[in-house]
C-alpha positions in Angstrom: 0.0 0.0 0.0 1.3 3.4 -0.9 1.3 5.9 2.0 2.8 9.2 3.0 3.5 10.8 6.3 1.9 14.2 6.9 2.9 16.4 9.8 -0.2 17.0 12.0 -1.8 20.4 11.8 -5.0 22.2 13.0 -7.0 21.3 9.9 -6.7 17.6 10.6 -8.8 17.7 13.8 -12.2 16.6 12.3 -10.8 13.8 10.2 -8.5 12.6 13.0 -11.4 12.7 15.5 -13.5 10.5 13.1 -10.6 8.1 12.7 -10.2 7.8 16.4 -13.9 7.2 17.0 -14.1 4.6 14.2 -11.2 2.7 15.7 -11.8 3.1 19.4 -12.8 -0.4 20.3 -10.1 -1.9 18.1 -7.3 0.2 19.7 -8.6 -0.5 23.2 -8.0 -4.2 22.7 -4.3 -3.4 22.5 -3.7 -0.3 24.5 -5.3 1.3 27.5 -8.3 3.6 26.7 -7.8 7.3 26.3 -10.9 7.8 28.4 -14.4 8.8 27.4 -13.6 12.5 27.4 -11.2 12.0 24.5 -14.1 11.0 22.4 -16.1 14.2 22.9 -15.1 16.7 20.2 -14.5 19.7 22.4 -12.1 17.8 24.6 -10.5 16.1 21.6 -9.9 19.5 20.0 -8.2 20.9 23.1 -5.9 17.9 23.2 -5.2 18.3 19.5 -4.2 21.9 20.0 -2.0 20.9 23.0 -0.2 18.4 20.7 0.3 21.1 18.1 1.8 23.4 20.7 4.1 20.7 21.9 5.2 20.1 18.2 5.7 23.8 17.7 8.0 23.9 20.8 10.0 21.1 19.4 9.2 18.7 22.2 7.5 16.1 19.9 6.6 15.4 16.3 3.2 14.1 15.3 2.3 12.6 11.9 -0.7 11.1 10.2 -0.3 8.1 8.0 -2.2 9.0 4.8 -3.1 6.7 1.9 -3.3 7.7 -1.8 -7.0 8.5 -1.4 -6.2 11.0 1.3 -7.7 8.9 4.1 -6.0 8.6 7.5 -4.6 5.0 8.0 -2.9 5.7 11.3 -0.7 7.9 13.4 3.0 8.0 14.2 4.6 10.1 16.8 8.0 10.9 18.3 7.5 12.3 21.8 9.3 13.3 24.9 12.4 14.6 23.1 15.1 15.2 25.7 16.8 18.0 23.8 20.3 16.8 24.8 23.4 16.5 22.7 22.4 13.0 21.8 18.6 13.6 21.5 16.4 10.7 22.3 12.7 10.5 21.5 10.0 7.9 22.1 8.0 6.3 19.3 4.3 5.7 19.3 2.0 4.6 16.5 -1.3 3.1 15.8 -2.8 1.8 12.6 -6.6 1.7 12.0 -8.3 -1.7 11.9 -9.0 -1.6 8.1 -5.3 -1.1 7.4 -3.6 -3.7 9.6 -1.7 -6.6 8.0 -0.9 -4.6 4.9 2.6 -3.3 5.8 1.3 0.2 6.7 3.1 0.4 10.1 6.4 -0.9 8.6 6.3 1.4 5.7 5.4 4.4 7.8 8.1 3.7 10.3 10.6 3.4 7.4 9.5 6.8 6.1 9.8 8.3 9.5 13.3 7.0 10.1 14.4 8.2 6.8 13.4 11.8 7.6 13.6 12.2 11.4 17.4 12.3 11.6 17.1 15.8 10.0 15.5 16.8 13.3 18.7 16.0 15.2 17.4 12.9 16.9 20.0 10.3 17.6 18.0 7.5 19.3 14.4 6.4 19.3 13.0 4.2 22.0 9.8 2.2 21.6 7.7 0.2 24.0 5.2 -2.5 23.2 3.6 -5.4 25.1 4.7 -9.0 25.1 1.4 -10.0 23.4 1.8 -7.5 20.5 3.9 -9.6 18.2 2.9 -7.6 15.1 4.4 -4.4 16.7 7.5 -6.3 17.7 8.0 -7.4 14.1 7.5 -3.9 12.7 10.1 -2.5 15.1 12.6 -5.3 14.4 12.1 -5.1 10.6 13.0 -1.4 10.8 16.3 -1.9 12.7 15.1 -1.6 16.3 16.9 -3.8 18.8 15.2 -5.4 21.8 16.6 -3.9 25.0 14.6 -5.4 27.7 11.4 -7.1 28.9 9.9 -5.9 32.1 9.5 -8.3 35.0 6.5 -6.3 36.1 3.3 -8.0 34.9 -0.1 -6.3 34.5 -3.5 -7.4 33.3 -5.0 -5.8 30.2 -8.2 -7.2 28.7 -7.9 -10.3 30.9 -4.4 -11.2 29.8 -1.2 -11.0 31.9 1.4 -9.1 29.9 4.5 -6.9 30.4 6.3 -4.3 28.4 9.1 -4.9 25.9 11.5 -2.0 25.2 13.3 -1.4 21.9 15.7 1.2 20.6 17.1 2.3 17.3 20.3 4.4 17.0 20.1 6.8 14.1 23.0 8.1 11.9 23.0 11.8 11.5 
């Protein structure tokens, strides 16, 4: 599938809100809920504006994964940039239910890695869960190395899981 990454802007709010609503139950099977407030447009819009301010301040980068028809397939973010000499950021992403299993996450991550070093980022860390094998494969396919698996277990959707941490060193 051909996709592009588009930096998040104010005009994306309505389409992104619709994407999040349509995929809420799908996402909540894999990650904790963002809470009911997130799915009320006024609250969503405030959070959207907060993300844009964070991006403007250089603390994070937020992208939409867009297909050739202009539809949002997912999101990809680099957050919590530490701003040091060897800048580290933390990767987050989600792909909508209708786009999983089509290589969208792998392709989007490759696009991100090819462009993000221009932002002075030297290392990207990522965290997924032990039961999210698809996410682990996406990370490993794109050069992330497994750093650790947490000993701390927790229950999500009735399953006992823990976090797996990855990192990718970038060449600037």
